[in-house]
C-alpha positions as CSV (number, residue, x, y, z in Angstrom):
1,M,0.0,0.0,0.0
2,T,1.1,3.5,-0.7
3,E,1.4,5.7,2.4
4,R,-1.2,8.4,2.4
5,K,-0.3,12.0,2.5
6,Y,-0.6,13.6,6.0
7,R,-2.5,16.8,6.5
8,I,-0.5,19.3,8.5
9,A,-1.4,22.7,10.0
10,I,0.9,25.3,11.4
11,V,-0.3,27.2,14.4
12,G,1.6,30.4,15.0
13,T,3.1,32.1,11.9
14,G,6.0,33.9,13.5
15,G,9.7,33.5,12.5
16,I,10.1,29.8,13.3
17,A,7.0,28.8,11.3
18,A,9.0,29.2,8.0
19,S,11.3,26.4,9.1
20,H,8.3,24.2,9.6
21,A,6.8,25.2,6.2
22,R,10.1,24.4,4.5
23,A,10.2,21.0,6.2
24,V,6.7,20.1,5.0
25,G,7.5,21.4,1.5
26,A,10.6,19.1,1.4
27,L,8.4,16.0,1.8
28,P,5.7,16.7,-0.9
29,D,4.9,13.0,-1.4
30,R,4.3,12.4,2.3
31,A,2.8,15.6,3.7
32,E,0.8,18.8,2.7
33,L,0.2,22.1,4.5
34,V,-3.5,22.6,4.6
35,A,-4.0,25.4,7.1
36,A,-2.2,28.2,8.9
37,V,-3.5,29.6,12.2
38,D,-2.6,32.9,14.0
39,V,-4.4,35.2,16.4
40,D,-3.5,37.9,13.8
41,L,-5.5,36.6,10.9
42,D,-3.9,39.1,8.5
43,R,-0.5,37.6,9.4
44,A,-1.8,34.1,8.9
45,K,-3.1,35.1,5.4
46,E,0.2,36.6,4.5
47,F,2.0,33.4,5.6
48,A,-0.5,31.3,3.7
49,A,0.0,33.2,0.5
50,Q,3.8,32.9,0.9
51,W,3.6,29.1,1.3
52,N,0.6,28.3,-0.8
53,I,-1.6,27.2,2.1
54,P,-5.3,27.0,1.2
55,A,-6.9,27.8,4.5
56,T,-6.4,30.2,7.4
57,Y,-8.0,30.5,10.8
58,S,-7.7,32.9,13.8
59,S,-7.8,30.1,16.4
60,L,-6.9,26.5,16.9
61,T,-10.5,25.8,18.0
62,D,-11.8,27.0,14.6
63,L,-9.2,24.9,12.8
64,L,-10.1,21.7,14.6
65,A,-13.8,22.3,14.1
66,A,-13.4,22.8,10.3
67,E,-10.6,20.5,9.2
68,H,-9.3,16.9,9.5
69,I,-5.7,17.4,10.6
70,D,-3.2,14.7,11.2
71,L,-0.4,16.8,12.7
72,V,-0.3,20.3,14.2
73,H,3.0,22.1,14.2
74,L,2.8,24.3,17.3
75,C,5.0,27.4,16.7
76,T,3.5,29.9,19.2
77,P,5.2,31.6,22.1
78,P,6.2,29.2,24.9
79,S,3.5,30.3,27.4
80,S,0.8,29.0,25.0
81,H,2.2,25.6,24.4
82,V,0.4,23.6,27.1
83,P,-3.1,24.8,26.6
84,L,-2.9,24.6,22.8
85,A,-1.3,21.1,22.8
86,A,-3.9,19.9,25.3
87,E,-6.6,21.1,23.0
88,C,-5.1,19.1,20.1
89,L,-4.7,16.0,22.4
90,A,-8.4,16.3,23.4
91,A,-9.3,16.2,19.7
92,D,-6.9,13.2,19.2
93,V,-4.6,15.2,16.9
94,D,-0.8,14.7,17.1
95,V,1.4,17.7,18.0
96,Y,4.9,18.7,16.9
97,M,5.8,21.4,19.4
98,E,8.5,24.0,19.3
99,K,11.0,24.4,22.1
100,P,10.9,25.0,25.0
101,P,8.0,22.6,25.3
102,T,6.7,24.1,28.5
103,L,7.7,26.9,30.9
104,S,8.2,24.5,33.9
105,L,8.4,20.9,35.0
106,D,5.0,21.1,36.6
107,E,3.5,22.3,33.3
108,F,5.3,19.6,31.5
109,D,3.8,16.9,33.8
110,A,0.3,18.4,33.1
111,L,1.0,17.9,29.4
112,V,2.0,14.3,30.1
113,A,-1.3,13.7,31.9
114,A,-3.2,15.2,28.9
115,E,-1.3,12.9,26.5
116,E,-2.2,9.9,28.6
117,K,-5.9,10.6,28.1
118,S,-5.5,10.8,24.3
119,V,-4.7,8.4,21.4
120,A,-2.6,11.3,20.0
121,Q,1.1,12.0,20.8
122,V,3.3,15.0,21.3
123,A,6.7,15.3,19.7
124,C,9.1,18.0,20.9
125,V,11.3,19.9,18.5
126,F,14.8,18.7,19.2
127,Q,15.9,18.4,15.6
128,H,19.7,18.0,16.2
129,R,19.1,14.4,17.3
130,F,18.2,13.4,13.7
131,G,21.2,14.5,11.5
132,S,23.2,11.5,10.2
133,G,26.3,12.5,12.3
134,A,24.4,12.2,15.6
135,V,22.7,9.0,14.5
136,R,26.2,7.5,13.6
137,L,27.7,8.6,16.9
138,R,24.9,6.9,18.9
139,E,25.4,3.7,16.8
140,L,29.2,3.6,17.4
141,L,28.7,4.2,21.1
142,A,26.1,1.5,21.4
143,D,28.3,-1.0,19.5
144,G,31.3,-0.2,21.7
145,V,33.4,1.0,18.8
146,L,34.3,4.3,20.5
147,G,34.7,2.8,24.0
148,R,33.3,4.5,27.0
149,P,32.4,8.2,26.8
150,L,34.6,10.1,29.3
151,V,34.4,13.8,28.9
152,A,32.1,16.1,26.9
153,L,31.9,19.8,26.1
154,C,28.7,21.5,24.9
155,N,28.9,25.2,24.0
156,T,26.1,27.4,22.6
157,V,27.8,30.8,22.4
158,W,25.5,33.1,20.4
159,Y,24.9,36.8,20.1
160,R,21.6,38.7,20.6
161,D,21.5,42.5,20.8
162,D,19.4,44.6,23.1
163,A,16.7,45.0,20.4
164,Y,16.1,41.2,20.4
165,F,14.7,41.5,23.9
166,A,12.2,44.1,22.9
167,V,9.7,41.5,21.8
168,P,7.0,41.4,24.5
169,W,7.2,37.7,25.3
170,R,11.0,37.6,25.6
171,G,13.2,38.1,28.6
172,T,11.0,36.9,31.4
173,F,10.7,33.6,33.2
174,D,6.9,33.9,33.3
175,V,6.4,34.2,29.5
176,E,9.5,32.8,27.9
177,G,10.6,30.4,30.6
178,G,14.2,31.6,30.8
179,G,17.1,32.9,28.8
180,P,19.6,31.0,26.7
181,T,19.4,28.0,29.0
182,M,15.8,27.5,28.0
183,G,15.5,29.1,24.6
184,H,18.9,28.6,22.8
185,G,21.3,26.2,24.3
186,I,18.6,23.6,24.9
187,H,19.1,22.3,21.4
188,Q,22.8,21.5,21.9
189,Y,22.5,20.0,25.3
190,D,19.5,17.9,24.2
191,L,21.8,16.4,21.6
192,L,24.4,15.9,24.3
193,L,21.8,14.0,26.4
194,S,20.7,11.9,23.5
195,I,24.3,10.8,23.2
196,L,25.2,10.4,26.9
197,G,21.9,9.3,28.3
198,P,20.4,10.2,31.7
199,W,22.2,12.9,33.7
200,E,22.8,12.5,37.4
201,K,24.0,15.7,39.0
202,V,24.5,19.4,38.0
203,T,26.4,22.3,39.5
204,A,25.8,25.6,37.7
205,L,26.0,29.3,37.7
206,A,24.0,32.0,35.8
207,A,24.6,35.7,35.2
208,R,23.0,38.7,33.6
209,Q,26.1,40.2,32.0
210,A,24.9,42.8,29.5
211,R,21.4,42.4,28.1
212,P,18.1,44.1,29.2
213,T,16.4,40.9,30.4
214,Q,15.0,39.6,33.6
215,T,16.5,36.2,32.9
216,E,20.1,35.2,32.6
217,D,22.1,36.0,29.4
218,V,24.8,33.4,30.3
219,S,24.8,30.1,32.2
220,M,27.4,27.5,32.8
221,A,27.0,24.0,34.2
222,L,29.1,20.9,35.2
223,V,27.1,17.7,34.7
224,T,27.8,14.1,35.7
225,F,26.0,11.2,34.0
226,E,24.8,7.8,35.1
227,N,27.4,6.2,32.8
228,G,30.2,8.0,34.5
229,A,30.8,10.6,31.8
230,V,31.3,14.3,32.9
231,A,30.4,17.3,30.8
232,S,30.5,21.1,30.8
233,I,27.7,23.2,29.2
234,V,27.9,26.9,28.3
235,N,24.9,28.9,27.1
236,S,25.5,32.5,26.1
237,L,23.8,35.4,24.2
238,V,26.7,37.8,24.6
239,S,29.3,36.1,22.3
240,A,30.3,38.1,19.2
241,R,31.7,35.0,17.4
242,Q,28.7,32.8,17.3
243,T,29.2,29.0,17.3
244,S,27.6,25.8,18.5
245,Q,30.2,23.2,19.6
246,L,30.0,19.7,21.0
247,R,33.0,17.5,21.8
248,F,32.9,13.9,23.0
249,D,36.2,12.4,24.3
250,C,35.8,8.6,24.4
251,E,38.3,5.8,25.2
252,N,39.0,5.2,21.5
253,A,38.4,8.6,19.8
254,T,37.4,12.2,20.1
255,V,34.3,13.2,18.1
256,E,33.7,16.9,17.5
257,L,30.9,19.0,16.0
258,E,31.0,22.7,15.2
259,H,28.1,24.5,13.4
260,L,25.7,27.3,14.2
261,Y,22.0,26.6,13.7
262,G,22.2,23.2,12.0
263,Y,24.9,20.8,10.9
264,K,25.8,18.6,8.0
265,N,28.4,15.8,7.7
266,P,31.4,18.0,7.0
267,D,30.8,19.8,10.4
268,W,31.9,16.6,12.2
269,T,35.5,15.5,12.8
270,I,36.8,12.3,14.4
271,T,40.3,11.9,15.9
272,P,41.2,8.3,16.8
273,A,43.2,7.6,19.9
274,P,46.6,5.9,19.3
275,G,46.1,2.3,18.3
276,H,42.5,2.8,17.3
277,E,42.9,4.3,13.8
278,D,40.3,1.9,12.4
279,V,37.6,4.0,14.2
280,A,37.9,6.6,11.5
281,A,36.7,4.2,8.8
282,A,33.8,3.0,11.1
283,W,32.7,6.6,11.3
284,S,32.8,7.5,7.6
285,T,31.9,4.2,5.8
286,D,28.4,4.5,4.3
287,L,27.5,7.6,6.4
288,P,24.3,9.0,4.9
289,D,24.3,12.8,4.3
290,V,21.3,13.9,6.4
291,A,21.4,17.5,7.7
292,S,20.0,18.2,11.2
293,G,16.9,20.2,11.1
294,H,13.1,20.2,11.1
295,T,13.0,18.1,7.9
296,A,15.0,15.3,9.4
297,Q,12.8,15.2,12.5
298,L,9.6,15.5,10.6
299,T,10.7,12.6,8.4
300,A,11.2,10.5,11.6
301,I,7.8,11.6,12.9
302,L,6.0,10.5,9.7
303,D,7.9,7.2,9.7
304,A,6.7,6.6,13.2
305,K,3.1,7.5,12.3
306,A,3.2,5.2,9.3
307,A,4.5,2.4,11.5
308,G,2.2,3.0,14.4
309,A,5.3,3.6,16.6
310,P,6.0,6.1,19.4
311,T,6.8,9.5,18.0
312,P,10.3,10.9,18.3
313,V,11.1,12.8,20.6
314,T,8.6,11.4,23.2
315,L,7.6,13.5,26.2
316,A,9.5,11.1,28.5
317,E,12.7,11.9,26.6
318,A,12.0,15.6,26.4
319,R,11.4,15.7,30.2
320,N,15.0,14.6,30.8
321,T,16.2,17.6,28.9
322,L,13.7,20.1,30.5
323,E,14.6,18.7,34.0
324,L,18.3,19.5,33.3
325,A,17.3,23.1,32.4
326,A,15.4,23.4,35.7
327,A,18.3,22.0,37.6
328,I,20.7,24.5,36.0
329,Y,18.6,27.3,37.3
330,A,18.0,25.7,40.7
331,S,21.7,25.1,41.2
332,A,22.7,28.6,39.9
333,F,20.2,30.4,42.1
334,T,20.6,28.3,45.3
335,D,24.4,27.8,44.9
336,K,24.2,24.1,45.5
337,P,24.4,20.9,43.3
338,I,21.1,19.5,42.1
339,R,20.4,15.8,41.5
340,R,18.0,14.4,38.9
341,G,14.7,13.7,40.5
342,E,15.3,16.3,43.3
343,L,12.9,18.9,41.9
344,A,9.6,17.4,43.1
345,H,6.2,18.6,41.9
346,G,5.2,21.9,43.4
347,T,8.7,22.9,44.7
348,P,9.9,26.3,43.6
349,Y,12.1,25.3,40.6
350,A,9.6,22.7,39.4
351,H,6.8,25.3,39.5
352,R,8.9,28.0,37.8
353,M,12.3,27.8,36.1
354,G,13.4,30.9,37.9
355,G,12.1,29.7,41.2
356,P,11.4,32.6,43.6
357,G,13.4,34.8,41.3
358,A,16.9,35.5,40.0
359,P,19.4,37.0,42.4
360,W,19.3,40.3,40.4
361,S,15.5,40.5,40.2
């Protein structure tokens, strides 16, 4: 049987929506954009005209009442994610939700509860897991080719000027959820976690160095993992030379990635340890050339839908990443290490990423 074409709607037609439209357009035999939704209907119509989308609506409620939708791409500001995703789940419509998925761990657990009552699923946008380099790295670690992971570095050092924070929903814990720890570096350290697995303990600091924001504009963390690996994580919005870097030092090789907002195969390098020169061939032989990005993850989501399998990235996987973000804030603002599982429901840093408030607030 030929796989049917999935009907997709984009809700929220701001800047990131274009990446989602491109991803759907890259899979014309498998998916079609049938509707665009925005509270500003004129903006939705402008977006629809740009991407040749036949229908527009001013609310998700109107969309779900009028259309059969297989998958909603949720591209709205973070504070709206949970109620809109819950509305989709109540209608048994799958959701592909932008980061950060929720503003807090408590909100995230409410979303998990909503998913448990539905036949639909939520996938969180963590697209860097799906490029061919990351897939190969996980394979080689699982097969023991690289040996044990020992040390890792994860740097998201970007630049955003003062004007960036003038957008009303940016720069606060209550509306955006946090600064670069939540909204920027989360992509890189989610990839780190997809490689190294569950984290165990984090010690962190955060600072507001230069930007007009109530959140941090820099954070740093030292993280230990259940498998014994240790890692450092830096998230910055004050770095003039922008780059995204990951480095994995394993027993048999060092694997490195440097890119900005998305990687391809040439962005990866591998340096075998002495006596393990064969690892280089294991890395490169038959390595597909799949760039990280929304298209790669959407492909995986549609594959899962066709197979009736759990959607990638599941809420359980995404919670591991969001819990690390909460723990970074909790450690930074309380000046003590935080262990995974310590931030129980209803406690300050589970209820709100910034807890009672940043030291400078």
